[in-house]
Every structure is written in C-alpha cells, then in structure tokens.
C-alpha positions in Angstrom: 0.0 0.0 0.0 1.1 3.4 -0.7 0.1 6.8 0.4 -0.1 10.2 -1.2 -0.6 12.9 0.7 0.0 17.1 0.8 2.7 17.4 3.8 1.6 21.1 4.0 -2.1 20.8 3.7 -4.0 22.7 5.8 -6.9 22.5 8.7 -7.7 20.0 11.4 -8.3 16.8 9.5 -4.8 17.5 7.5 -3.2 17.9 11.3 -4.7 14.8 12.5 -3.3 12.9 9.8 -0.1 14.6 9.9 0.2 13.3 13.6 -0.2 9.7 12.5 2.5 9.5 10.4 5.0 7.6 12.6 2.2 4.6 13.0 1.5 4.5 9.0 5.3 4.3 8.2 5.3 0.5 8.9 2.0 -0.4 7.2 3.1 1.6 3.8 5.0 4.2 1.7 4.6 7.4 2.5 4.5 9.8 -0.9 4.5 13.7 0.5 3.6 15.0 -2.9 6.2 18.6 -3.7 3.7 20.7 -5.7 0.6 20.6 -8.3 0.5 17.7 -10.6 3.4 15.6 -8.4 0.5 13.3 -7.2 0.2 11.9 -10.5 3.5 11.3 -11.1 3.5 9.7 -7.5 0.7 7.2 -8.4 2.7 6.3 -11.5 5.5 5.3 -9.9 3.8 3.0 -7.3 1.7 1.6 -9.7 4.9 0.5 -11.9 6.6 -0.6 -8.4 3.8 -3.1 -8.0 1.7 -1.4 -5.1 -1.6 -2.7 -5.3 -3.3 0.0 -3.5 -2.9 3.6 -3.6 -4.4 5.8 -1.0 -5.0 9.5 -1.9 -4.9 11.3 1.3 -6.4 14.9 0.8 -9.3 16.5 -1.2 -10.9 15.7 -4.3 -8.4 17.8 -6.3 -5.7 15.2 -4.8 -7.6 11.9 -6.0 -8.4 13.7 -9.4 -4.3 13.9 -9.8 -3.8 10.0 -8.3 -6.1 8.7 -10.6 -4.7 10.2 -13.5 -1.2 8.9 -12.5 -3.1 5.4 -12.1 -4.9 6.0 -15.5 -1.7 6.5 -17.5 0.3 3.3 -16.4 -0.5 0.2 -18.6 -3.4 -1.2 -17.1 -3.3 0.8 -14.2 -7.1 0.4 -13.0 -7.2 -3.5 -13.2 -3.7 -3.3 -11.2 -4.5 -1.3 -8.4 -7.6 -0.1 -6.1 -8.2 3.4 -4.8 -8.2 4.4 -1.1 -9.1 7.7 0.2 -8.6 9.7 3.4 -10.4 12.8 2.9 -9.4 16.3 4.7 -9.7 18.3 1.8 -12.7 21.6 1.5 -15.8 19.7 0.1 -14.5 16.3 -0.4 -17.2 15.4 -2.7 -16.0 11.9 -3.6 -15.8 11.0 -0.2 -19.2 12.2 0.6 -20.4 10.1 -2.3 -19.0 6.5 -0.6 -19.9 7.2 2.9 -16.2 8.0 3.9 -16.0 9.8 6.9 -13.4 12.6 7.3 -12.5 11.5 10.9 -8.7 9.7 10.2 -9.0 6.5 12.6 -12.2 5.6 10.9 -11.5 5.9 7.3 -8.3 4.4 7.8 -9.8 1.5 9.0 -12.1 1.4 5.8 -8.7 1.3 3.7 -7.4 -1.7 6.1 -11.1 -3.7 6.0 -9.9 -4.1 2.0 -13.7 -4.2 0.6 -13.8 -3.2 -3.1 -16.7 -1.9 -5.3 -16.1 -1.6 -9.2 -17.6 2.0 -10.2 -17.6 3.8 -13.5 -14.9 6.2 -14.9 -15.5 9.3 -16.6 -12.9 10.8 -19.0 -12.5 14.0 -21.1 -11.2 13.5 -24.6 -8.8 16.5 -25.1 -7.0 15.7 -28.8 -6.6 12.3 -28.0 -5.5 12.8 -24.6 -7.8 11.1 -21.9 -8.3 13.0 -18.4 -10.0 11.1 -15.8 -12.4 12.5 -13.3 -14.2 10.5 -10.4 -17.3 12.6 -9.4 -18.2 15.4 -11.7 -17.1 18.0 -14.6 -18.3 21.7 -14.7 -18.3 23.8 -17.8 -19.3 27.3 -18.4 -20.2 29.2 -15.2 -18.6 27.1 -12.3 -15.5 26.6 -14.3 -15.1 30.4 -14.3 -16.1 30.8 -10.5 -13.4 27.9 -9.5 -10.8 29.7 -11.6 -11.4 33.1 -9.7 -11.0 31.8 -6.4 -8.3 33.4 -4.6 -6.0 31.2 -3.0 -5.4 33.4 0.2 -9.2 34.0 0.5 -9.7 30.1 0.6 -7.1 29.6 3.3 -8.9 32.1 5.7 -12.4 31.3 4.9 -12.3 27.7 3.5 -15.2 26.4 1.6 -17.0 29.7 1.6 -14.3 31.4 -0.8 -16.4 29.1 -3.4 -19.3 30.8 -2.8 -18.2 34.5 -2.8 -16.8 33.6 -6.2 -19.6 32.1 -7.5 -21.5 35.3 -6.7 -19.2 37.7 -8.4 -18.9 35.3 -11.3 -22.8 35.3 -11.7 -22.5 39.0 -12.1 -20.3 38.9 -15.3 -21.2 37.7 -18.7 -21.1 33.8 -19.2 -19.7 31.8 -22.2 -22.8 30.1 -24.3 -22.5 26.5 -24.6 -24.1 24.0 -26.9 -24.9 20.0 -26.7 -24.6 18.1 -29.2 -26.8 15.7 -28.3 -29.2 18.3 -27.4 -29.4 20.5 -30.4 -33.2 21.5 -29.7 -32.1 23.2 -26.2 -29.9 26.1 -27.9 -27.3 27.6 -25.8 -26.4 27.0 -22.0 -24.4 29.0 -19.3 -24.0 26.0 -16.9 -23.5 22.4 -17.7 -23.0 19.6 -14.7 -21.6 16.2 -15.8 -22.1 13.8 -13.3 -21.3 10.2 -12.0 -22.6 11.0 -8.6 -25.5 12.3 -6.7 -23.4 15.4 -5.1 -22.1 18.3 -5.7 -19.9 21.1 -4.1 -20.4 18.6 -0.8 -23.3 16.9 0.3 -25.7 19.2 -2.3 -28.0 16.1 -4.0 -27.8 17.7 -7.7 -28.6 14.2 -8.9 -30.4 12.4 -6.3 -31.2 9.3 -8.6 -27.9 9.2 -10.3 -26.1 5.9 -9.5 -21.9 5.3 -10.1 -22.0 2.1 -11.7 -25.1 2.6 -14.1 -22.6 3.1 -17.2 -24.4 6.3 -17.7 -23.2 10.4 -16.8 -26.2 12.3 -15.4 -26.4 15.7 -16.7 -28.1 18.9 -15.7 -28.0 22.4 -18.0 -28.9 26.0 -16.8 -29.6 28.3 -19.8 -29.4 31.4 -17.7 -27.3 31.9 -14.4 -27.5 34.7 -11.9 -27.6 35.8 -8.6 -31.3 35.1 -8.2 -30.6 31.6 -9.7 -28.1 31.1 -7.4 -29.9 31.8 -4.1 -33.1 30.0 -5.4 -31.1 26.9 -6.1 -29.5 26.8 -2.5 -32.9 27.7 -0.8 -34.1 24.9 -2.8 -31.5 22.2 -1.9 -31.4 23.5 1.7 -35.3 23.3 2.5 -36.5 20.6 -0.3 -33.9 18.7 -0.9 -33.7 19.4 -4.6 -32.7 21.9 -7.4 -35.9 24.0 -8.7 -36.5 22.2 -11.7 -38.1 25.1 -13.5 -34.7 26.2 -14.2 -32.9 23.5 -15.5 -33.1 20.7 -17.8 -31.8 17.0 -17.0 -30.8 13.9 -19.2 -28.6 10.9 -19.3 -26.6 9.5 -21.5 -23.2 7.5 -22.0 -21.3 10.4 -23.8 -21.3 14.2 -24.4 -20.1 16.7 -26.4 -20.2 20.2 -25.5 -19.0 23.3 -27.8 -18.5 26.9 -27.2 -17.5 29.7 -29.6 -13.6 29.7 -28.0 -12.1 27.5 -25.2 -14.8 25.9 -23.2 -13.9 26.6 -19.4 -13.9 23.7 -17.6 -13.5 22.3 -14.0 -13.0 18.4 -13.4 -13.6 17.6 -9.7 -12.8 21.2 -8.4 -9.8 21.7 -10.5 -9.7 24.1 -13.3 -8.3 22.7 -16.4 -6.7 24.9 -18.5 -6.0 25.5 -22.6 -9.1 23.3 -23.4 -10.3 23.6 -27.2 -13.7 24.7 -28.5 -15.5 21.4 -28.4 -15.2 18.5 -25.4 -16.0 15.3 -25.8 -16.5 13.2 -22.8 -17.5 9.5 -22.3 -17.9 6.8 -19.4 -15.8 3.8 -18.8 -18.1 1.1 -17.3 -17.1 -0.2 -13.8 -13.4 0.7 -14.7 -12.2 2.0 -11.3 -12.1 0.1 -8.2 -12.6 1.7 -5.0 -12.2 0.9 -1.4 -15.5 1.1 0.6 -17.0 1.1 4.2 
C-alpha cells in the first residue's frame, strides 16, 4: 500500500493525519507531494513498482491527480485499488461513497480491503484522456473555480467558493451547446456527473448511480444571483434543485461546444487550455475503490 499526501495541507483533519505518520510508516509507503501535479507522478511510480492499493489522502483535487497517474500506466486500473482519506475542502467523492472524514475511521476502511467497481468518466482532449471521479462543470462554475483566490480560501475555506460564485454570476458567461440536445440552444452552465452530490453534500442528482454506465447531466440556460439563491434555498429546504430552471438527461457520452475555449473544471480543479469542443465518455466499472 502507498499513501500520497500533501505535507503542507492546512486544517484540523490534515493535522490529525500528520500526527499519525509515525504509526503509518510501518504499514505503508508514504509519498508526500512537492507541488501541483506531483500526485500523478507519485501514483505512476507506485503502480510501476507493483503497489496494489494507492491511497489519496487529501481532497477531491488530490484524488483527481492520483487517478490520472494510475490511468496513464499500462492496465493501471486493473492493477490498483483506490483508497481515500478525506481532508480537503468539500470531499465530494468521499461523501458520495460514505467515507468519513475522521482519520481513524477512514483508515479502518482502507485496511478492511472491501472493494467496489464503479464507472470512470473521462474527458478526451486532442486524443489525450483526462479522468475524473465525480463531476465536470463547464461554463459558469469553471469560471467561479478559476476565480477563487487562494489567500481567501485559506482564511474562510469553502465560503471562498460561494463568494467567487456570486461575483461570477454578475459577469458575462460563455454560451455552450450540447451536441446530443441540439434543440436546447445555448446554456451557461452544464454539469456532467457520475454521482449524486455536487460541491459537498448538495444532492444535484439524487437518483444518480456510480455504476449504471450513464452520466447524469443538468444544464442551466441562464445563471444569475437570483438563480443561485433560489437553488441554494431549494436544496436546503426541499433537498432538490428548482426543476423549472434546469434541464436534465442521461447519456453514455457527451459533446460540448463553445465559441472559444470551453471553461472547464474537473473534480473542482481548473483545466487550462481547453479547445472549443469537449468530448466526454464513461468507462463502465473501470475503477476499483475501497468502501465502508
């Protein structure tokens, strides 16, 4: 087993994890990251060295990097199971699969070695596959993720995303079209999900399953401050999005087109240098994960 972690991650959960490092040394190989993108390189090294379990200790961004490292090794997803110790900001993937944030509990799940196969989404960009585990956001929320200020995030945590979303809602948004739904016209925000939750424990897709071979997709024709407030209140009080303002469908694949580069985030990570057309596909039951 190998554990990939950010040695300078902030927050109480990260501190709790670091306090256990001496205990973990005898049970696994510890691989601290040195900067953005390094988790992918470390995951590739572990796969090539024959490790059968790779644990991503961090947030959704760390998981995103780790699975891309695994995926770019020959037969990597058949050789390795993914474990998660969540201490990120939102931990959406951990919420989806019932993995608790307390270190002692998540570490027990890793050691129990109970596995499940789930679908693995990927975005194809110029013949290169970029994998993601939970969701992709095109348009509005990608701009909001890109605009989050790191210093503010360190001070107020998850609220920094809310503030960025509010400011982004006041600005001009890109116009995107969905090839599979030509009659829908332009959309300002499209979410492509392989699970129920978005941005934490918000059930954007309450009926979604991670192993049914289908994306769950919702599209917002217009995004403004009113819609954001209404969506939050509807989720908080009713447990669902206001259906009047969104359109939904399921698909095994998806193609999006914008007038220029399509703003995109995968698992909360800003993806740079995207083309004007993006293609997504789902690999059925490709990823093995450790579950409660």
